[in-house]
NUTORGU-193303 format. One record per residue (C-alpha): residue number from 1; residue in three letters; x, y, z. Coordinates in Angstrom, 2 decimals, padded with zeros to 5 digits, m for minus. Example, Ala and Ser with C-alpha at 12.3 -4.5 7.8 and 13.67 -1.06 7.14 Angstrom:
% NUTORGU-193303
GUGU resi resn       u       v       w
GUGU    1  ALA  012.30 m004.50  007.80
GUGU    2  SER  013.67 m001.06  007.14
% end
This chain:
% NUTORGU-193303
GUGU resi resn       u       v       w
GUGU    1  MET  015.51 m004.44  012.00
GUGU    2  SER  016.35 m005.45  008.28
GUGU    3  SER  018.84 m002.99  006.63
GUGU    4  VAL  021.13 m002.64  003.55
GUGU    5  ALA  024.46 m001.50  003.66
GUGU    6  ASN  025.05  001.80  001.70
GUGU    7  ASN  027.75  001.75 m000.52
GUGU    8  GLN  028.23  005.04 m001.41
GUGU    9  THR  027.97  006.82  002.01
GUGU   10  GLY  029.38  004.06  004.08
GUGU   11  GLY  026.30  004.28  006.67
GUGU   12  GLU  023.43  001.89  006.50
GUGU   13  HIS  019.42  002.64  005.51
GUGU   14  PRO  017.17  000.81  006.00
GUGU   15  GLY  015.38 m002.10  003.47
GUGU   16  TYR  012.04 m002.00  001.83
GUGU   17  ASP  009.38 m004.27  001.00
GUGU   18  TYR  008.13 m003.82 m002.52
GUGU   19  ARG  005.27 m005.00 m004.12
GUGU   20  SER  002.94 m004.10 m006.97
GUGU   21  VAL m000.72 m003.97 m006.72
GUGU   22  ILE m003.92 m004.13 m009.37
GUGU   23  VAL m006.60 m001.50 m008.37
GUGU   24  ASP m009.64 m000.84 m010.10
GUGU   25  ASN m009.27  002.63 m011.84
GUGU   26  ASN m012.20  004.38 m009.72
GUGU   27  LYS m010.58  003.24 m006.24
GUGU   28  VAL m006.68  004.49 m006.84
GUGU   29  SER m007.18  007.66 m005.39
GUGU   30  MET m008.53  006.12 m002.01
GUGU   31  TYR m005.96  003.02 m002.48
GUGU   32  LEU m003.48  005.82 m002.57
GUGU   33  ASP m004.43  007.82  000.33
GUGU   34  SER m005.08  004.83  002.50
GUGU   35  ILE m002.10  003.04  002.19
GUGU   36  LYS  000.55  005.77  003.29
GUGU   37  ILE m001.49  004.81  006.85
GUGU   38  PHE  000.04  001.12  006.45
GUGU   39  GLY  003.50  002.72  005.71
GUGU   40  TRP  003.55  002.06  001.89
GUGU   41  THR  004.62  004.75 m000.81
GUGU   42  PRO  004.18  004.99 m004.06
GUGU   43  ASP  007.51  003.81 m006.05
GUGU   44  GLY  007.28  005.50 m009.46
GUGU   45  ALA  005.66  008.48 m010.83
GUGU   46  ILE  002.90  007.66 m012.49
GUGU   47  PRO  000.41  004.39 m012.14
GUGU   48  LYS  000.76  002.31 m015.39
GUGU   49  ARG m002.84  001.46 m016.57
GUGU   50  ARG m004.28 m001.63 m017.43
GUGU   51  SER m007.14 m002.71 m019.71
GUGU   52  ARG m010.60 m003.32 m018.51
GUGU   53  GLY m010.06 m000.03 m015.92
GUGU   54  LYS m006.97 m001.56 m013.89
GUGU   55  VAL m004.13  000.19 m012.55
GUGU   56  ILE m001.13 m001.53 m011.61
GUGU   57  LEU  000.53  000.46 m008.49
GUGU   58  LYS  004.02  000.10 m007.70
GUGU   59  LEU  004.11  000.49 m003.67
GUGU   60  LYS  007.44  000.20 m001.02
GUGU   61  ARG  007.66  000.08  002.72
GUGU   62  ASP  010.41  000.78  005.25
GUGU   63  ARG  011.24 m002.62  006.88
GUGU   64  SER  012.87 m001.08  010.12
GUGU   65  ILE  008.91  000.05  011.07
GUGU   66  PRO  008.36 m001.30  014.45
GUGU   67  TYR  005.05 m002.23  014.65
GUGU   68  ILE  005.17 m003.94  011.23
GUGU   69  LYS  003.47 m006.92  012.47
GUGU   70  GLU  000.27 m005.02  013.12
GUGU   71  LEU  000.21 m002.64  010.26
GUGU   72  VAL  000.09 m006.17  008.01
GUGU   73  ARG m002.74 m007.30  010.02
GUGU   74  LEU m004.77 m003.88  009.58
GUGU   75  GLN m003.46 m003.63  005.89
GUGU   76  GLN m005.27 m007.62  005.43
GUGU   77  HIS m008.37 m006.36  007.13
GUGU   78  TYR m008.13 m003.31  004.76
GUGU   79  GLU m008.03 m005.07  001.92
GUGU   80  SER m010.56 m007.95  002.03
GUGU   81  CYS m013.06 m004.73  002.84
GUGU   82  ILE m011.90 m003.24 m000.58
GUGU   83  ASP m012.57 m006.99 m002.06
GUGU   84  ASP m015.77 m007.34 m000.15
GUGU   85  ILE m016.82 m003.95 m001.75
GUGU   86  THR m015.98 m004.70 m005.16
GUGU   87  VAL m017.58 m007.87 m005.08
GUGU   88  LEU m021.11 m006.05 m004.02
GUGU   89  GLU m020.54 m003.53 m006.61
GUGU   90  ASN m020.01 m006.36 m008.87
GUGU   91  SER m023.28 m008.56 m007.76
GUGU   92  ILE m025.39 m005.09 m008.85
GUGU   93  THR m024.88 m005.84 m012.37
GUGU   94  THR m024.26 m009.53 m012.43
GUGU   95  THR m027.93 m010.88 m011.34
GUGU   96  ALA m029.53 m007.98 m013.79
GUGU   97  THR m027.51 m009.03 m017.04
GUGU   98  LEU m028.25 m012.82 m016.28
GUGU   99  PHE m032.17 m012.35 m016.07
GUGU  100  SER m032.09 m009.73 m018.78
GUGU  101  ILE m030.35 m012.13 m021.20
GUGU  102  ILE m032.53 m015.08 m020.62
GUGU  103  VAL m035.91 m012.66 m021.03
GUGU  104  GLY m034.00 m011.33 m024.59
GUGU  105  ALA m033.20 m014.94 m025.69
GUGU  106  ILE m036.53 m016.01 m025.24
GUGU  107  GLY m037.56 m012.95 m027.08
GUGU  108  THR m034.91 m013.93 m029.76
GUGU  109  ALA m036.22 m017.53 m030.16
GUGU  110  PHE m039.79 m016.35 m030.77
GUGU  111  MET m038.40 m013.95 m033.60
GUGU  112  VAL m036.66 m016.92 m034.89
GUGU  113  ALA m039.88 m018.88 m035.35
GUGU  114  ALA m041.91 m016.03 m036.78
GUGU  115  VAL m039.27 m015.38 m039.20
GUGU  116  PHE m039.08 m019.35 m040.16
GUGU  117  SER m043.00 m018.69 m039.89
GUGU  118  ALA m043.06 m016.43 m042.75
GUGU  119  THR m040.26 m017.81 m044.84
GUGU  120  ILE m041.38 m021.58 m045.42
GUGU  121  GLU m042.62 m022.67 m048.37
GUGU  122  ILE m046.28 m021.99 m047.76
GUGU  123  PRO m046.33 m018.48 m045.52
GUGU  124  MET m048.05 m018.33 m042.41
GUGU  125  PHE m048.05 m014.88 m041.95
GUGU  126  PHE m050.86 m015.00 m039.00
GUGU  127  ILE m048.63 m017.36 m036.92
GUGU  128  SER m045.37 m015.13 m037.84
GUGU  129  PHE m047.21 m011.91 m036.45
GUGU  130  VAL m048.69 m014.24 m033.47
GUGU  131  LEU m044.83 m014.90 m032.44
GUGU  132  SER m043.28 m011.59 m033.23
GUGU  133  ALA m045.45 m009.94 m030.46
GUGU  134  PRO m043.61 m012.19 m027.76
GUGU  135  GLY m040.33 m011.56 m029.46
GUGU  136  ILE m040.28 m007.33 m029.45
GUGU  137  ALA m041.78 m007.79 m025.99
GUGU  138  GLY m038.85 m010.13 m024.89
GUGU  139  TRP m036.39 m007.65 m026.28
GUGU  140  THR m037.80 m004.66 m024.72
GUGU  141  LEU m038.41 m006.12 m021.50
GUGU  142  SER m034.79 m007.38 m021.06
GUGU  143  TYR m033.74 m003.93 m021.37
GUGU  144  LEU m036.76 m002.51 m018.92
GUGU  145  LEU m035.91 m005.28 m016.40
GUGU  146  TYR m032.12 m004.78 m016.31
GUGU  147  LYS m032.67 m001.16 m015.32
GUGU  148  HIS m035.13 m002.31 m012.93
GUGU  149  LEU m033.02 m005.03 m011.05
GUGU  150  ILE m030.03 m002.85 m011.04
GUGU  151  ILE m032.25  000.07 m009.19
GUGU  152  LYS m033.16 m002.46 m006.95
GUGU  153  LYS m030.16 m004.48 m006.40
GUGU  154  ALA m028.02 m001.20 m005.53
GUGU  155  ALA m030.54 m000.36 m003.21
GUGU  156  ASP m030.37 m003.41 m001.32
GUGU  157  VAL m026.25 m003.68 m001.71
GUGU  158  ALA m026.01  000.55 m000.68
GUGU  159  PRO m025.87 m000.21  003.10
GUGU  160  HIS m023.84 m003.14  002.96
GUGU  161  ILE m021.17 m000.80  001.00
GUGU  162  GLU m021.37  001.86  003.35
GUGU  163  ARG m020.57 m000.76  006.18
GUGU  164  LYS m017.54 m001.63  004.56
GUGU  165  TYR m016.73  001.41  004.37
GUGU  166  SER m017.08  002.61  007.94
GUGU  167  GLU m014.96 m000.58  008.65
GUGU  168  ILE m012.23  000.84  006.44
GUGU  169  ARG m012.49  004.30  008.05
GUGU  170  ALA m011.67  002.72  011.50
GUGU  171  ILE m009.15  000.33  010.59
GUGU  172  CYS m007.24  003.71  009.11
GUGU  173  GLU m008.09  005.66  012.14
GUGU  174  LYS m006.63  002.21  014.14
GUGU  175  SER m003.18  002.13  011.94
GUGU  176  SER m003.09  006.15  012.37
GUGU  177  SER m003.46  005.91  015.94
GUGU  178  LEU m001.07  003.44  016.44
GUGU  179  ALA  001.79  005.26  014.14
GUGU  180  ALA  000.93  008.15  016.68
GUGU  181  GLU  001.47  006.06  019.42
GUGU  182  TYR  004.82  005.32  018.47
GUGU  183  ASP  005.93  008.35  017.83
GUGU  184  ALA  005.10  009.66  021.08
GUGU  185  LEU  006.78  006.75  022.50
GUGU  186  GLU  009.84  007.63  020.30
GUGU  187  LYS  009.70  011.33  021.55
GUGU  188  GLU  009.67  010.45  025.18
GUGU  189  ALA  012.76  007.59  024.57
GUGU  190  ALA  014.51  010.65  023.08
GUGU  191  GLU  013.84  013.43  025.94
GUGU  192  ALA  015.03  010.90  028.37
GUGU  193  ALA  018.01  010.24  026.63
GUGU  194  ALA  018.58  013.78  026.26
GUGU  195  ASN  017.62  014.45  030.30
GUGU  196  ARG  020.32  011.41  030.90
GUGU  197  ALA  022.95  013.18  029.04
GUGU  198  TRP  022.57  016.36  031.28
% end
């Protein structure tokens, strides 16, 4: 048990572990709800916002929790699941963005060739017209391809994300039951001590 002396009262109060966590803005509520199960409480009134949809959360946890090693193990598993969900969610747009950029770049190359063929010393308008058609098609298809790939990838990834959320629920339930078991043991010990005192 780690404790720090309280100079004002002459007593002792438990020491705390402190940490800062950077969380996606859309996961702050879930993270704050879940992290309490691992003994952490927010240390500060309002989370500080960062750029690009991130939030810094300041947390603290009582070091005297007797089952802290098991809590740390469960928390690491929980945070690993959160990271996996973030990677899966990001993968939805990554592939779609890559392919749409490639198709758009090919369309742009055709448009550049069409412009040059129309602006040379002896303009070739027919060739310019022929080259501009795939250019416009490339620009249009890049957007349509992006939308199609997003929908397809989201459908592929959704079951994996749901499995990770189920895993998170199981981790939180285990952590919660661990706290309940310890509370029951503490209650039994207090009752036994009270009975011995009589």
